[in-house]
C-alpha positions as CSV (number, residue, x, y, z in Angstrom):
1,M,4.6,-3.7,-61.7
2,P,6.1,-2.0,-64.8
3,G,9.8,-1.7,-65.1
4,T,10.7,-3.2,-61.7
5,V,14.4,-3.9,-61.2
6,Y,15.8,-5.6,-58.2
7,S,19.6,-5.9,-57.8
8,P,20.5,-8.3,-55.0
9,V,24.1,-7.5,-54.0
10,L,24.5,-9.4,-50.8
11,S,22.6,-11.9,-48.7
12,G,23.9,-12.7,-45.3
13,G,21.1,-15.1,-44.4
14,S,17.3,-15.5,-44.2
15,C,14.8,-16.3,-41.4
16,A,13.0,-18.8,-43.7
17,G,12.3,-21.9,-41.6
18,W,13.3,-20.3,-38.3
19,K,10.7,-21.1,-35.7
20,A,11.8,-18.7,-33.0
21,K,9.9,-15.4,-33.2
22,L,13.0,-13.6,-31.8
23,H,14.8,-14.4,-35.0
24,M,12.3,-13.0,-37.4
25,T,13.5,-10.7,-40.2
26,V,11.9,-7.3,-40.6
27,N,11.8,-6.0,-44.2
28,I,12.7,-2.3,-44.3
29,L,12.3,-0.1,-47.4
30,C,14.4,3.1,-47.5
31,I,13.4,5.5,-50.3
32,G,15.7,8.2,-51.7
33,D,14.9,11.9,-52.1
34,L,11.3,12.3,-53.2
35,V,11.2,15.0,-55.9
36,G,8.1,16.9,-56.9
37,Q,4.8,15.8,-58.4
38,A,6.4,13.1,-60.5
39,G,7.8,11.5,-57.3
40,R,4.5,11.8,-55.5
41,N,2.6,10.3,-58.4
42,L,5.1,7.4,-58.6
43,L,4.8,6.8,-54.9
44,A,1.0,6.7,-55.1
45,G,1.1,4.2,-58.0
46,Q,3.8,1.9,-56.9
47,L,4.5,2.0,-53.1
48,P,1.3,0.3,-51.8
49,S,1.7,-2.8,-54.0
50,F,5.4,-2.9,-53.4
51,I,4.8,-3.0,-49.6
52,T,2.3,-5.9,-50.1
53,D,4.3,-7.9,-52.6
54,H,7.5,-7.7,-50.5
55,N,6.1,-7.9,-47.0
56,V,7.6,-4.5,-46.1
57,D,7.2,-3.7,-42.4
58,L,8.7,-0.2,-42.3
59,V,9.2,2.5,-44.9
60,V,11.6,5.4,-44.4
61,C,11.6,8.2,-47.0
62,N,13.7,11.3,-47.4
63,A,11.1,13.9,-48.5
64,E,12.9,17.3,-48.5
65,N,12.4,17.9,-52.2
66,V,8.6,17.2,-52.4
67,A,7.1,20.6,-52.7
68,G,7.9,22.0,-56.1
69,G,11.4,20.3,-55.8
70,S,12.4,22.0,-52.5
71,G,10.8,21.6,-49.1
72,L,7.8,19.8,-47.7
73,T,4.3,21.0,-46.9
74,P,1.8,19.6,-44.4
75,A,-0.4,18.4,-47.3
76,N,2.5,16.6,-48.9
77,F,3.4,15.0,-45.6
78,E,-0.1,13.6,-45.1
79,E,-0.2,12.4,-48.7
80,I,3.0,10.4,-48.6
81,L,2.0,8.8,-45.2
82,R,-1.3,7.7,-46.9
83,H,0.7,5.9,-49.6
84,G,2.6,3.8,-46.9
85,V,5.6,5.8,-45.7
86,D,6.1,5.4,-42.0
87,V,8.9,7.9,-41.2
88,V,10.0,11.0,-43.2
89,T,13.6,12.3,-43.0
90,L,14.7,15.7,-44.2
91,G,17.9,17.5,-45.1
92,D,19.2,21.0,-45.8
93,H,15.9,22.2,-47.2
94,V,14.1,21.3,-43.9
95,Y,12.7,24.8,-43.3
96,R,12.2,25.9,-46.9
97,R,8.4,25.7,-46.4
98,R,7.7,27.3,-43.0
99,E,4.3,25.8,-42.8
100,I,5.9,22.4,-42.0
101,V,7.2,23.6,-38.6
102,P,4.1,22.7,-36.6
103,I,4.3,19.2,-38.1
104,L,7.9,18.9,-37.2
105,E,7.1,19.8,-33.6
106,S,4.1,17.5,-33.2
107,S,4.5,14.4,-35.3
108,A,6.5,11.3,-34.4
109,R,6.6,10.4,-38.0
110,I,9.1,13.0,-39.1
111,V,12.6,14.1,-38.1
112,R,14.8,17.1,-38.9
113,P,18.6,16.8,-39.1
114,A,19.9,16.2,-35.6
115,N,23.0,18.3,-36.0
116,L,21.2,21.7,-36.5
117,S,21.1,24.2,-33.6
118,C,19.6,22.9,-30.4
119,K,17.0,25.7,-30.8
120,A,15.9,24.4,-34.3
121,A,12.3,23.3,-34.6
122,G,11.6,19.6,-34.8
123,K,12.6,16.2,-33.4
124,R,16.2,15.0,-33.6
125,W,15.2,11.4,-33.7
126,T,12.1,9.2,-33.3
127,V,11.1,5.6,-32.5
128,V,8.1,4.1,-34.2
129,E,6.4,0.7,-34.3
130,T,6.7,-1.4,-37.5
131,K,3.5,-1.9,-39.5
132,S,2.9,-5.3,-37.9
133,G,3.5,-3.9,-34.4
134,G,6.0,-6.6,-33.8
135,C,9.0,-4.3,-32.9
136,R,10.2,-0.8,-32.7
137,A,12.6,1.1,-34.9
138,G,14.6,4.3,-34.2
139,V,15.2,6.7,-37.1
140,V,17.6,9.7,-37.1
141,C,19.1,11.9,-39.9
142,V,22.2,14.1,-39.9
143,L,23.7,16.5,-42.3
144,G,27.2,16.2,-43.7
145,Q,29.8,19.0,-43.4
146,M,31.9,18.7,-46.5
147,F,30.6,21.0,-49.4
148,M,27.5,21.7,-47.4
149,K,26.2,24.7,-45.4
150,P,27.5,25.0,-41.9
151,A,26.1,22.4,-39.3
152,D,27.3,21.0,-36.0
153,S,29.4,17.8,-36.0
154,P,27.4,14.9,-37.4
155,W,29.7,12.5,-35.5
156,A,28.9,13.9,-32.1
157,S,25.2,14.4,-32.9
158,I,24.6,10.9,-34.1
159,D,26.4,9.4,-31.1
160,Q,24.3,11.5,-28.8
161,C,21.0,10.5,-30.5
162,L,21.9,6.8,-30.4
163,G,22.8,7.1,-26.7
164,E,19.4,8.7,-25.9
165,M,17.4,5.8,-27.5
166,D,16.3,3.0,-25.2
167,D,18.6,0.0,-25.3
168,D,15.7,-2.3,-26.4
169,V,15.3,-0.4,-29.7
170,R,17.4,-2.9,-31.6
171,I,16.6,-1.6,-35.1
172,R,18.2,1.7,-35.8
173,I,18.2,3.6,-39.1
174,V,20.4,6.5,-40.1
175,D,19.9,8.9,-43.1
176,F,23.2,10.7,-43.7
177,H,22.2,13.7,-45.9
178,A,25.6,14.6,-47.3
179,E,27.5,15.6,-50.5
180,A,30.9,13.9,-50.2
181,S,31.0,10.1,-50.7
182,S,34.1,9.9,-48.6
183,E,32.2,11.4,-45.6
184,K,29.3,9.1,-46.2
185,I,31.5,6.0,-46.3
186,A,33.3,7.2,-43.1
187,M,29.9,7.4,-41.4
188,G,29.1,3.9,-42.4
189,W,32.2,2.6,-40.7
190,H,31.7,4.9,-37.7
191,L,28.3,3.3,-37.1
192,N,29.2,-0.3,-38.2
193,G,27.7,-2.7,-35.7
194,R,25.8,0.0,-33.8
195,V,22.9,0.6,-36.2
196,S,21.0,-1.6,-38.7
197,I,21.1,0.7,-41.7
198,V,23.1,3.7,-42.9
199,F,22.0,5.2,-46.2
200,G,23.1,8.3,-47.9
201,T,20.9,10.9,-49.5
202,H,21.2,14.4,-51.1
203,T,23.1,13.7,-54.4
204,H,20.1,12.1,-56.2
205,I,22.3,9.6,-57.9
206,P,22.0,5.9,-56.9
207,T,25.3,4.3,-56.1
208,A,26.4,0.7,-56.7
209,D,28.0,0.1,-53.3
210,A,25.1,-1.4,-51.4
211,R,26.6,-4.0,-48.9
212,I,26.5,-5.3,-45.4
213,L,29.5,-4.2,-43.4
214,D,31.4,-6.8,-41.3
215,K,29.5,-6.0,-38.0
216,G,26.0,-6.2,-39.5
217,T,25.2,-2.7,-40.7
218,A,23.6,-2.4,-44.2
219,Y,25.2,0.5,-46.1
220,I,24.8,2.5,-49.4
221,S,26.4,5.8,-50.2
222,D,23.3,7.2,-51.9
223,L,19.8,5.8,-52.5
224,G,19.2,7.9,-55.6
225,M,16.1,10.0,-56.0
226,T,12.4,9.0,-56.3
227,G,11.4,11.3,-59.2
228,P,12.0,12.1,-62.8
229,Y,15.3,10.7,-64.2
230,D,14.8,12.4,-67.6
231,S,16.3,15.4,-65.9
232,I,19.4,16.9,-64.2
233,L,18.9,15.9,-60.6
234,G,15.1,16.2,-60.9
235,R,15.1,19.6,-62.8
236,R,14.4,20.2,-66.4
237,K,17.5,19.6,-68.5
238,D,17.0,22.6,-70.8
239,H,16.7,25.0,-67.9
240,V,19.7,23.7,-66.1
241,L,21.8,23.6,-69.3
242,K,20.8,27.2,-70.1
243,A,22.0,28.4,-66.7
244,L,25.3,26.5,-67.0
245,T,26.1,27.6,-70.5
246,T,25.0,31.2,-70.4
247,S,25.7,32.2,-66.8
248,M,22.1,33.7,-66.7
249,R,19.7,33.2,-63.9
250,V,17.1,30.6,-64.9
251,R,14.1,29.1,-63.1
252,F,14.8,25.4,-62.4
253,D,11.4,23.9,-62.9
254,V,10.9,20.2,-61.8
255,A,11.0,17.7,-64.7
256,R,8.5,14.8,-65.0
257,G,10.0,12.2,-67.5
258,D,11.2,8.7,-66.7
259,P,9.9,8.6,-63.1
260,R,11.6,6.0,-60.9
261,M,11.4,5.0,-57.2
262,C,14.9,4.2,-56.0
263,G,16.1,2.9,-52.7
264,I,17.1,-0.2,-50.8
265,L,15.2,-3.2,-49.3
266,V,16.9,-4.5,-46.2
267,G,16.2,-7.5,-44.1
268,V,17.0,-6.9,-40.4
269,E,17.0,-9.5,-37.7
270,A,14.6,-8.1,-35.1
271,A,16.3,-9.6,-32.0
272,T,19.8,-8.2,-32.8
273,G,19.2,-5.3,-35.2
274,K,21.7,-6.8,-37.5
275,A,21.1,-6.6,-41.3
276,V,21.0,-10.0,-43.0
277,S,20.2,-8.9,-46.6
278,I,20.2,-5.9,-48.8
279,E,18.9,-5.2,-52.3
280,R,19.0,-2.1,-54.4
281,V,15.5,-1.3,-55.6
282,E,14.5,0.6,-58.8
283,V,10.9,0.8,-59.8
284,S,9.9,2.6,-63.0
285,G,6.6,4.3,-63.3
286,R,4.6,6.0,-66.0
287,V,4.7,9.6,-67.0
288,Q,1.4,11.4,-66.1
289,E,-0.2,12.7,-69.2
290,E,-1.8,15.8,-67.6
291,A,0.2,18.9,-67.8
292,Y,1.4,20.6,-64.7
293,H,4.0,23.2,-63.6
294,E,6.3,23.2,-60.6
295,G,8.5,26.0,-59.8
296,G,12.0,25.6,-58.5
297,G,14.3,28.6,-58.4
298,Q,18.0,29.0,-58.3
């Protein structure tokens, strides 16, 4: 696998040699904001082998920037599921592509931010079986409030969603789609010991603070994006710089250079839902030679 980088930052234990099935460790891959065709191509080329090589039993992916850099279409959704993603989370661009609404209403493999209006389309949380069928995992996402568009309280919403899940769903994963690192860190401590993983998305920049909190919750402020890093947050550098330096309206087309799949690989004890290991993952891909154009907008 070209350009693969694994950065182990903490290991709280391993199930190697444990005989009791109740103490098995489930490997969960959480992938950051999937951006455009470059991200989709990278996922197609790297994710299936990564799943096999690392015995990944569940893949959660934020995919709100898939369709031309903003939103998600039904075809995009089906495509990334074929590559091995089990659950898709979204963010502030959840309804940018209206055609995704029927999927939001019908599929158990996708969740919208839980702290939108109670009348908003889509599921607030979901519970799915792992790939092996050995256990179930709950997944929920919420939006931050600081420097973001108005949304209901993420604190009350996440507490409500967790309270609605069956008690026997030990593995619980939260995507906090937020701008401010302080708010993200606060959410990590708010959920410490109550969920298996809290990961941040939205800023597209991978952070270096991956760790396991003292009550067994794996945490990182931002997974980074899965897409073109020869860019400004996934958009062409020249277009963004022109807008910033001239104050003129410029179309923010999606870039394609230096594609990387970024996220974390977390080992979770199935019986307790406690995280026992966390690694930051960064997998480099190859630039596709064929030309393509993806529109963005400002």
